[in-house]
Gaussian input, Z-matrix of N, CA and C with variables (Angstrom, degrees):
# hf/3-21g

backbone

0 1
 N
 C     1     B1
 C     2     B2     1     A1
 N     3     B3     2     A2     1     D1
 C     4     B4     3     A3     2     D2
 C     5     B5     4     A4     3     D3
 N     6     B6     5     A5     4     D4
 C     7     B7     6     A6     5     D5
 C     8     B8     7     A7     6     D6
 N     9     B9     8     A8     7     D7
 C    10    B10     9     A9     8     D8
 C    11    B11    10    A10     9     D9
 N    12    B12    11    A11    10    D10
 C    13    B13    12    A12    11    D11
 C    14    B14    13    A13    12    D12
 N    15    B15    14    A14    13    D13
 C    16    B16    15    A15    14    D14
 C    17    B17    16    A16    15    D15
 N    18    B18    17    A17    16    D16
 C    19    B19    18    A18    17    D17
 C    20    B20    19    A19    18    D18
 N    21    B21    20    A20    19    D19
 C    22    B22    21    A21    20    D20
 C    23    B23    22    A22    21    D21
 N    24    B24    23    A23    22    D22
 C    25    B25    24    A24    23    D23
 C    26    B26    25    A25    24    D24
 N    27    B27    26    A26    25    D25
 C    28    B28    27    A27    26    D26
 C    29    B29    28    A28    27    D27
 N    30    B30    29    A29    28    D28
 C    31    B31    30    A30    29    D29
 C    32    B32    31    A31    30    D30
 N    33    B33    32    A32    31    D31
 C    34    B34    33    A33    32    D32
 C    35    B35    34    A34    33    D33
 N    36    B36    35    A35    34    D34
 C    37    B37    36    A36    35    D35
 C    38    B38    37    A37    36    D36
 N    39    B39    38    A38    37    D37
 C    40    B40    39    A39    38    D38
 C    41    B41    40    A40    39    D39
 N    42    B42    41    A41    40    D40
 C    43    B43    42    A42    41    D41
 C    44    B44    43    A43    42    D42
 N    45    B45    44    A44    43    D43
 C    46    B46    45    A45    44    D44
 C    47    B47    46    A46    45    D45
 N    48    B48    47    A47    46    D46
 C    49    B49    48    A48    47    D47
 C    50    B50    49    A49    48    D48
 N    51    B51    50    A50    49    D49
 C    52    B52    51    A51    50    D50
 C    53    B53    52    A52    51    D51
 N    54    B54    53    A53    52    D52
 C    55    B55    54    A54    53    D53
 C    56    B56    55    A55    54    D54
 N    57    B57    56    A56    55    D55
 C    58    B58    57    A57    56    D56
 C    59    B59    58    A58    57    D57
 N    60    B60    59    A59    58    D58
 C    61    B61    60    A60    59    D59
 C    62    B62    61    A61    60    D60
 N    63    B63    62    A62    61    D61
 C    64    B64    63    A63    62    D62
 C    65    B65    64    A64    63    D63
 N    66    B66    65    A65    64    D64
 C    67    B67    66    A66    65    D65
 C    68    B68    67    A67    66    D66
 N    69    B69    68    A68    67    D67
 C    70    B70    69    A69    68    D68
 C    71    B71    70    A70    69    D69
 N    72    B72    71    A71    70    D70
 C    73    B73    72    A72    71    D71
 C    74    B74    73    A73    72    D72
 N    75    B75    74    A74    73    D73
 C    76    B76    75    A75    74    D74
 C    77    B77    76    A76    75    D75
 N    78    B78    77    A77    76    D76
 C    79    B79    78    A78    77    D77
 C    80    B80    79    A79    78    D78
 N    81    B81    80    A80    79    D79
 C    82    B82    81    A81    80    D80
 C    83    B83    82    A82    81    D81
 N    84    B84    83    A83    82    D82
 C    85    B85    84    A84    83    D83
 C    86    B86    85    A85    84    D84
 N    87    B87    86    A86    85    D85
 C    88    B88    87    A87    86    D86
 C    89    B89    88    A88    87    D87
 N    90    B90    89    A89    88    D88
 C    91    B91    90    A90    89    D89
 C    92    B92    91    A91    90    D90
 N    93    B93    92    A92    91    D91
 C    94    B94    93    A93    92    D92
 C    95    B95    94    A94    93    D93
 N    96    B96    95    A95    94    D94
 C    97    B97    96    A96    95    D95
 C    98    B98    97    A97    96    D96
 N    99    B99    98    A98    97    D97
 C   100   B100    99    A99    98    D98
 C   101   B101   100   A100    99    D99
 N   102   B102   101   A101   100   D100
 C   103   B103   102   A102   101   D101
 C   104   B104   103   A103   102   D102
 N   105   B105   104   A104   103   D103
 C   106   B106   105   A105   104   D104
 C   107   B107   106   A106   105   D105
 N   108   B108   107   A107   106   D106
 C   109   B109   108   A108   107   D107
 C   110   B110   109   A109   108   D108
 N   111   B111   110   A110   109   D109
 C   112   B112   111   A111   110   D110
 C   113   B113   112   A112   111   D111
 N   114   B114   113   A113   112   D112
 C   115   B115   114   A114   113   D113
 C   116   B116   115   A115   114   D114
 N   117   B117   116   A116   115   D115
 C   118   B118   117   A117   116   D116
 C   119   B119   118   A118   117   D117
 N   120   B120   119   A119   118   D118
 C   121   B121   120   A120   119   D119
 C   122   B122   121   A121   120   D120
 N   123   B123   122   A122   121   D121
 C   124   B124   123   A123   122   D122
 C   125   B125   124   A124   123   D123
 N   126   B126   125   A125   124   D124
 C   127   B127   126   A126   125   D125
 C   128   B128   127   A127   126   D126
 N   129   B129   128   A128   127   D127
 C   130   B130   129   A129   128   D128
 C   131   B131   130   A130   129   D129
 N   132   B132   131   A131   130   D130
 C   133   B133   132   A132   131   D131
 C   134   B134   133   A133   132   D132
 N   135   B135   134   A134   133   D133
 C   136   B136   135   A135   134   D134
 C   137   B137   136   A136   135   D135
 N   138   B138   137   A137   136   D136
 C   139   B139   138   A138   137   D137
 C   140   B140   139   A139   138   D138
 N   141   B141   140   A140   139   D139
 C   142   B142   141   A141   140   D140
 C   143   B143   142   A142   141   D141
 N   144   B144   143   A143   142   D142
 C   145   B145   144   A144   143   D143
 C   146   B146   145   A145   144   D144
 N   147   B147   146   A146   145   D145
 C   148   B148   147   A147   146   D146
 C   149   B149   148   A148   147   D147
 N   150   B150   149   A149   148   D148
 C   151   B151   150   A150   149   D149
 C   152   B152   151   A151   150   D150
 N   153   B153   152   A152   151   D151
 C   154   B154   153   A153   152   D152
 C   155   B155   154   A154   153   D153
 N   156   B156   155   A155   154   D154
 C   157   B157   156   A156   155   D155
 C   158   B158   157   A157   156   D156
 N   159   B159   158   A158   157   D157
 C   160   B160   159   A159   158   D158
 C   161   B161   160   A160   159   D159
 N   162   B162   161   A161   160   D160
 C   163   B163   162   A162   161   D161
 C   164   B164   163   A163   162   D162
 N   165   B165   164   A164   163   D163
 C   166   B166   165   A165   164   D164
 C   167   B167   166   A166   165   D165
 N   168   B168   167   A167   166   D166
 C   169   B169   168   A168   167   D167
 C   170   B170   169   A169   168   D168
 N   171   B171   170   A170   169   D169
 C   172   B172   171   A171   170   D170
 C   173   B173   172   A172   171   D171
 N   174   B174   173   A173   172   D172
 C   175   B175   174   A174   173   D173
 C   176   B176   175   A175   174   D174
 N   177   B177   176   A176   175   D175
 C   178   B178   177   A177   176   D176
 C   179   B179   178   A178   177   D177
 N   180   B180   179   A179   178   D178
 C   181   B181   180   A180   179   D179
 C   182   B182   181   A181   180   D180
 N   183   B183   182   A182   181   D181
 C   184   B184   183   A183   182   D182
 C   185   B185   184   A184   183   D183
 N   186   B186   185   A185   184   D184
 C   187   B187   186   A186   185   D185
 C   188   B188   187   A187   186   D186
 N   189   B189   188   A188   187   D187
 C   190   B190   189   A189   188   D188
 C   191   B191   190   A190   189   D189
 N   192   B192   191   A191   190   D190
 C   193   B193   192   A192   191   D191
 C   194   B194   193   A193   192   D192
 N   195   B195   194   A194   193   D193
 C   196   B196   195   A195   194   D194
 C   197   B197   196   A196   195   D195
 N   198   B198   197   A197   196   D196
 C   199   B199   198   A198   197   D197
 C   200   B200   199   A199   198   D198
 N   201   B201   200   A200   199   D199
 C   202   B202   201   A201   200   D200
 C   203   B203   202   A202   201   D201
 N   204   B204   203   A203   202   D202
 C   205   B205   204   A204   203   D203
 C   206   B206   205   A205   204   D204
 N   207   B207   206   A206   205   D205
 C   208   B208   207   A207   206   D206
 C   209   B209   208   A208   207   D207
 N   210   B210   209   A209   208   D208
 C   211   B211   210   A210   209   D209
 C   212   B212   211   A211   210   D210
 N   213   B213   212   A212   211   D211
 C   214   B214   213   A213   212   D212
 C   215   B215   214   A214   213   D213
 N   216   B216   215   A215   214   D214
 C   217   B217   216   A216   215   D215
 C   218   B218   217   A217   216   D216
 N   219   B219   218   A218   217   D217
 C   220   B220   219   A219   218   D218
 C   221   B221   220   A220   219   D219
 N   222   B222   221   A221   220   D220
 C   223   B223   222   A222   221   D221
 C   224   B224   223   A223   222   D222
 N   225   B225   224   A224   223   D223
 C   226   B226   225   A225   224   D224
 C   227   B227   226   A226   225   D225
 N   228   B228   227   A227   226   D226
 C   229   B229   228   A228   227   D227
 C   230   B230   229   A229   228   D228
 N   231   B231   230   A230   229   D229
 C   232   B232   231   A231   230   D230
 C   233   B233   232   A232   231   D231
 N   234   B234   233   A233   232   D232
 C   235   B235   234   A234   233   D233
 C   236   B236   235   A235   234   D234
 N   237   B237   236   A236   235   D235
 C   238   B238   237   A237   236   D236
 C   239   B239   238   A238   237   D237

   B1=1.4568
   B2=1.5296
   B3=1.3209
   B4=1.4615
   B5=1.5266
   B6=1.3249
   B7=1.4639
   B8=1.5312
   B9=1.3347
   B10=1.4620
   B11=1.5247
   B12=1.3142
   B13=1.4580
   B14=1.5159
   B15=1.3431
   B16=1.4592
   B17=1.5243
   B18=1.3240
   B19=1.4623
   B20=1.5241
   B21=1.3076
   B22=1.4723
   B23=1.5252
   B24=1.3292
   B25=1.4594
   B26=1.5238
   B27=1.3166
   B28=1.4592
   B29=1.5255
   B30=1.3232
   B31=1.4640
   B32=1.5307
   B33=1.3225
   B34=1.4678
   B35=1.5273
   B36=1.3254
   B37=1.4590
   B38=1.5163
   B39=1.3232
   B40=1.4581
   B41=1.5260
   B42=1.3109
   B43=1.4613
   B44=1.5286
   B45=1.3452
   B46=1.4621
   B47=1.5288
   B48=1.3069
   B49=1.4601
   B50=1.5318
   B51=1.3225
   B52=1.4623
   B53=1.5335
   B54=1.3488
   B55=1.4695
   B56=1.5335
   B57=1.3185
   B58=1.4618
   B59=1.5301
   B60=1.3167
   B61=1.4635
   B62=1.5213
   B63=1.3324
   B64=1.4645
   B65=1.5274
   B66=1.3454
   B67=1.4592
   B68=1.5262
   B69=1.3131
   B70=1.4637
   B71=1.5287
   B72=1.3284
   B73=1.4599
   B74=1.5347
   B75=1.3251
   B76=1.4691
   B77=1.5284
   B78=1.3168
   B79=1.4710
   B80=1.5284
   B81=1.3239
   B82=1.4658
   B83=1.5226
   B84=1.3254
   B85=1.4670
   B86=1.5297
   B87=1.3367
   B88=1.4619
   B89=1.5245
   B90=1.3434
   B91=1.4591
   B92=1.5350
   B93=1.3263
   B94=1.4629
   B95=1.5240
   B96=1.3162
   B97=1.4554
   B98=1.5159
   B99=1.3381
   B100=1.4566
   B101=1.5244
   B102=1.3315
   B103=1.4627
   B104=1.5238
   B105=1.3218
   B106=1.4601
   B107=1.5173
   B108=1.3165
   B109=1.4637
   B110=1.5291
   B111=1.3251
   B112=1.4607
   B113=1.5253
   B114=1.3205
   B115=1.4592
   B116=1.5270
   B117=1.3342
   B118=1.4693
   B119=1.5225
   B120=1.3312
   B121=1.4724
   B122=1.5216
   B123=1.3196
   B124=1.4693
   B125=1.5256
   B126=1.3047
   B127=1.4662
   B128=1.5266
   B129=1.3295
   B130=1.4712
   B131=1.5291
   B132=1.3146
   B133=1.4648
   B134=1.5322
   B135=1.3463
   B136=1.4753
   B137=1.5330
   B138=1.3258
   B139=1.4605
   B140=1.5284
   B141=1.3138
   B142=1.4661
   B143=1.5267
   B144=1.3390
   B145=1.4686
   B146=1.5327
   B147=1.3214
   B148=1.4690
   B149=1.5272
   B150=1.3257
   B151=1.4615
   B152=1.5261
   B153=1.3112
   B154=1.4707
   B155=1.5240
   B156=1.3281
   B157=1.4644
   B158=1.5217
   B159=1.3363
   B160=1.4630
   B161=1.5225
   B162=1.3407
   B163=1.4577
   B164=1.5166
   B165=1.3294
   B166=1.4567
   B167=1.5263
   B168=1.3077
   B169=1.4600
   B170=1.5245
   B171=1.3281
   B172=1.4630
   B173=1.5184
   B174=1.3225
   B175=1.4584
   B176=1.5167
   B177=1.3308
   B178=1.4565
   B179=1.5174
   B180=1.3259
   B181=1.4615
   B182=1.5152
   B183=1.3356
   B184=1.4590
   B185=1.5175
   B186=1.3113
   B187=1.4611
   B188=1.5259
   B189=1.3298
   B190=1.4686
   B191=1.5316
   B192=1.3157
   B193=1.4561
   B194=1.5172
   B195=1.3384
   B196=1.4664
   B197=1.5213
   B198=1.3264
   B199=1.4550
   B200=1.5216
   B201=1.3113
   B202=1.4556
   B203=1.5221
   B204=1.3203
   B205=1.4497
   B206=1.5214
   B207=1.3242
   B208=1.4579
   B209=1.5274
   B210=1.3213
   B211=1.4552
   B212=1.5224
   B213=1.3356
   B214=1.4717
   B215=1.5266
   B216=1.3298
   B217=1.4621
   B218=1.5252
   B219=1.3316
   B220=1.4619
   B221=1.5263
   B222=1.3260
   B223=1.4593
   B224=1.5316
   B225=1.3207
   B226=1.4698
   B227=1.5282
   B228=1.3075
   B229=1.4553
   B230=1.5193
   B231=1.3142
   B232=1.4605
   B233=1.5222
   B234=1.3041
   B235=1.4714
   B236=1.5111
   B237=1.3322
   B238=1.4719
   B239=1.4991
   A1=108.59
   A2=116.68
   A3=119.78
   A4=110.65
   A5=114.57
   A6=120.05
   A7=109.20
   A8=117.20
   A9=119.36
   A10=111.36
   A11=115.80
   A12=121.12
   A13=107.66
   A14=116.56
   A15=121.63
   A16=108.29
   A17=115.95
   A18=122.37
   A19=107.49
   A20=117.50
   A21=122.51
   A22=110.37
   A23=115.37
   A24=121.70
   A25=107.48
   A26=116.56
   A27=122.53
   A28=108.22
   A29=116.40
   A30=120.74
   A31=111.15
   A32=116.18
   A33=119.48
   A34=109.48
   A35=115.00
   A36=120.78
   A37=114.95
   A38=118.11
   A39=120.52
   A40=109.80
   A41=115.83
   A42=121.06
   A43=110.23
   A44=117.20
   A45=119.76
   A46=109.71
   A47=118.96
   A48=128.65
   A49=113.64
   A50=117.75
   A51=120.04
   A52=114.48
   A53=120.39
   A54=118.45
   A55=112.68
   A56=116.77
   A57=121.10
   A58=110.51
   A59=116.87
   A60=120.65
   A61=111.38
   A62=116.79
   A63=120.48
   A64=111.85
   A65=117.25
   A66=119.04
   A67=110.43
   A68=118.30
   A69=120.10
   A70=111.07
   A71=116.89
   A72=120.72
   A73=110.27
   A74=116.82
   A75=120.99
   A76=110.78
   A77=117.39
   A78=120.40
   A79=111.74
   A80=117.57
   A81=120.54
   A82=111.22
   A83=116.76
   A84=121.69
   A85=113.27
   A86=117.94
   A87=121.16
   A88=110.72
   A89=117.80
   A90=119.98
   A91=111.10
   A92=115.72
   A93=120.30
   A94=108.42
   A95=116.94
   A96=122.17
   A97=113.74
   A98=117.47
   A99=121.54
   A100=109.18
   A101=115.60
   A102=120.52
   A103=110.50
   A104=114.76
   A105=122.18
   A106=107.34
   A107=116.62
   A108=121.61
   A109=107.93
   A110=115.89
   A111=122.11
   A112=109.86
   A113=116.02
   A114=122.70
   A115=107.89
   A116=115.87
   A117=121.30
   A118=108.57
   A119=116.78
   A120=118.79
   A121=114.59
   A122=117.68
   A123=120.35
   A124=108.17
   A125=116.26
   A126=118.71
   A127=109.41
   A128=117.59
   A129=120.95
   A130=112.81
   A131=116.52
   A132=121.31
   A133=114.31
   A134=120.67
   A135=118.77
   A136=113.12
   A137=117.44
   A138=121.23
   A139=112.13
   A140=118.00
   A141=121.56
   A142=114.26
   A143=120.10
   A144=118.16
   A145=112.31
   A146=116.97
   A147=119.71
   A148=110.39
   A149=116.09
   A150=119.94
   A151=110.39
   A152=116.07
   A153=120.83
   A154=111.90
   A155=116.84
   A156=121.13
   A157=113.07
   A158=117.41
   A159=120.80
   A160=113.08
   A161=116.47
   A162=120.11
   A163=116.08
   A164=116.76
   A165=120.16
   A166=110.50
   A167=115.45
   A168=122.82
   A169=106.49
   A170=116.71
   A171=119.37
   A172=110.42
   A173=113.52
   A174=121.36
   A175=106.41
   A176=116.99
   A177=121.89
   A178=109.20
   A179=115.61
   A180=121.82
   A181=108.65
   A182=116.30
   A183=118.75
   A184=107.38
   A185=115.46
   A186=121.06
   A187=108.41
   A188=117.34
   A189=119.84
   A190=111.87
   A191=114.92
   A192=120.38
   A193=111.95
   A194=117.26
   A195=122.98
   A196=111.44
   A197=116.32
   A198=121.89
   A199=109.76
   A200=115.07
   A201=121.22
   A202=108.57
   A203=115.04
   A204=122.39
   A205=106.71
   A206=115.81
   A207=121.03
   A208=107.42
   A209=116.12
   A210=121.95
   A211=107.77
   A212=115.58
   A213=122.00
   A214=109.20
   A215=115.97
   A216=121.13
   A217=108.81
   A218=115.27
   A219=120.22
   A220=108.48
   A221=116.36
   A222=120.53
   A223=109.02
   A224=116.46
   A225=118.60
   A226=110.39
   A227=116.60
   A228=121.19
   A229=109.85
   A230=115.59
   A231=120.62
   A232=108.13
   A233=114.94
   A234=119.14
   A235=109.32
   A236=115.45
   A237=120.50
   A238=111.27
   D1=129.33
   D2=-177.32
   D3=-87.13
   D4=159.84
   D5=178.96
   D6=-69.56
   D7=147.37
   D8=179.59
   D9=-68.39
   D10=153.04
   D11=172.84
   D12=-68.78
   D13=133.93
   D14=-179.24
   D15=-115.32
   D16=123.54
   D17=176.48
   D18=-97.25
   D19=135.69
   D20=-178.29
   D21=-100.31
   D22=140.39
   D23=177.22
   D24=-137.87
   D25=112.46
   D26=-179.33
   D27=-102.03
   D28=110.71
   D29=-179.05
   D30=-112.84
   D31=19.07
   D32=177.92
   D33=-62.34
   D34=140.07
   D35=175.60
   D36=84.86
   D37=-5.47
   D38=178.72
   D39=-87.24
   D40=144.30
   D41=178.96
   D42=-86.83
   D43=143.45
   D44=175.96
   D45=-58.42
   D46=143.65
   D47=7.48
   D48=-96.23
   D49=14.40
   D50=-174.28
   D51=-57.32
   D52=-42.10
   D53=177.53
   D54=-59.34
   D55=-41.48
   D56=179.02
   D57=-64.78
   D58=-43.63
   D59=178.71
   D60=-61.58
   D61=-42.75
   D62=-178.36
   D63=-66.43
   D64=-41.94
   D65=-178.85
   D66=-69.32
   D67=-39.46
   D68=178.83
   D69=-65.51
   D70=-38.10
   D71=176.72
   D72=-63.80
   D73=-43.68
   D74=179.54
   D75=-64.93
   D76=-36.92
   D77=179.91
   D78=-69.41
   D79=-29.04
   D80=175.79
   D81=-60.49
   D82=-27.74
   D83=-177.04
   D84=-104.96
   D85=1.51
   D86=-175.78
   D87=-75.76
   D88=117.23
   D89=178.13
   D90=-68.34
   D91=149.22
   D92=174.28
   D93=-58.98
   D94=140.81
   D95=-179.94
   D96=89.82
   D97=-5.99
   D98=177.11
   D99=-112.26
   D100=166.25
   D101=-176.90
   D102=-126.02
   D103=154.93
   D104=173.04
   D105=-115.83
   D106=129.28
   D107=178.95
   D108=-115.69
   D109=111.40
   D110=-177.80
   D111=-101.37
   D112=134.39
   D113=176.20
   D114=-109.78
   D115=124.67
   D116=-175.19
   D117=-146.29
   D118=153.51
   D119=-175.98
   D120=-90.19
   D121=-2.34
   D122=175.31
   D123=-138.61
   D124=151.02
   D125=-178.85
   D126=-67.86
   D127=126.55
   D128=-174.40
   D129=-87.28
   D130=63.64
   D131=-176.25
   D132=-54.44
   D133=-37.87
   D134=178.28
   D135=-63.84
   D136=-20.06
   D137=-179.11
   D138=-73.72
   D139=-33.93
   D140=-171.31
   D141=-57.07
   D142=-49.22
   D143=179.09
   D144=-64.92
   D145=-33.32
   D146=177.44
   D147=-62.62
   D148=-41.52
   D149=179.24
   D150=-64.27
   D151=-50.81
   D152=-178.00
   D153=-60.00
   D154=-40.39
   D155=-177.71
   D156=-75.00
   D157=-13.21
   D158=-176.74
   D159=-116.35
   D160=20.63
   D161=171.71
   D162=82.47
   D163=24.70
   D164=177.93
   D165=-114.05
   D166=149.39
   D167=171.13
   D168=-110.04
   D169=160.69
   D170=-178.13
   D171=-154.60
   D172=161.50
   D173=174.27
   D174=-139.36
   D175=130.65
   D176=179.57
   D177=-111.99
   D178=132.74
   D179=177.32
   D180=-129.84
   D181=143.61
   D182=171.64
   D183=-88.74
   D184=141.85
   D185=-179.53
   D186=-124.47
   D187=157.16
   D188=-178.79
   D189=-53.18
   D190=142.68
   D191=179.76
   D192=97.32
   D193=19.27
   D194=178.79
   D195=58.36
   D196=43.25
   D197=178.70
   D198=-115.94
   D199=161.07
   D200=174.78
   D201=-121.58
   D202=141.22
   D203=175.67
   D204=-117.13
   D205=120.47
   D206=-178.74
   D207=-114.19
   D208=116.29
   D209=177.55
   D210=-100.11
   D211=128.51
   D212=-173.20
   D213=-127.12
   D214=139.92
   D215=177.08
   D216=-149.20
   D217=163.92
   D218=176.50
   D219=-68.03
   D220=126.87
   D221=177.78
   D222=-70.88
   D223=146.13
   D224=175.61
   D225=-59.82
   D226=142.16
   D227=178.98
   D228=-68.09
   D229=138.73
   D230=176.74
   D231=-79.94
   D232=136.97
   D233=179.83
   D234=-93.78
   D235=146.00
   D236=-179.89
   D237=-72.58

């Protein structure tokens, strides 16, 4: 099994709500099986419930330089 394609989105330096708008726009076009990796200088806490409520999973990591990297992908569908 090959690694998923990862799309990068750097929203450092943008003022709210532009980072949120950009990530939501990118997620509208994200194919199933691929990931979006967003780089931002503050933890995007308002984004998390939006992701969960819209069928996405995510992982947030802090990286050197006081940055956050948020990796987002389509969550597996729950079976009945």
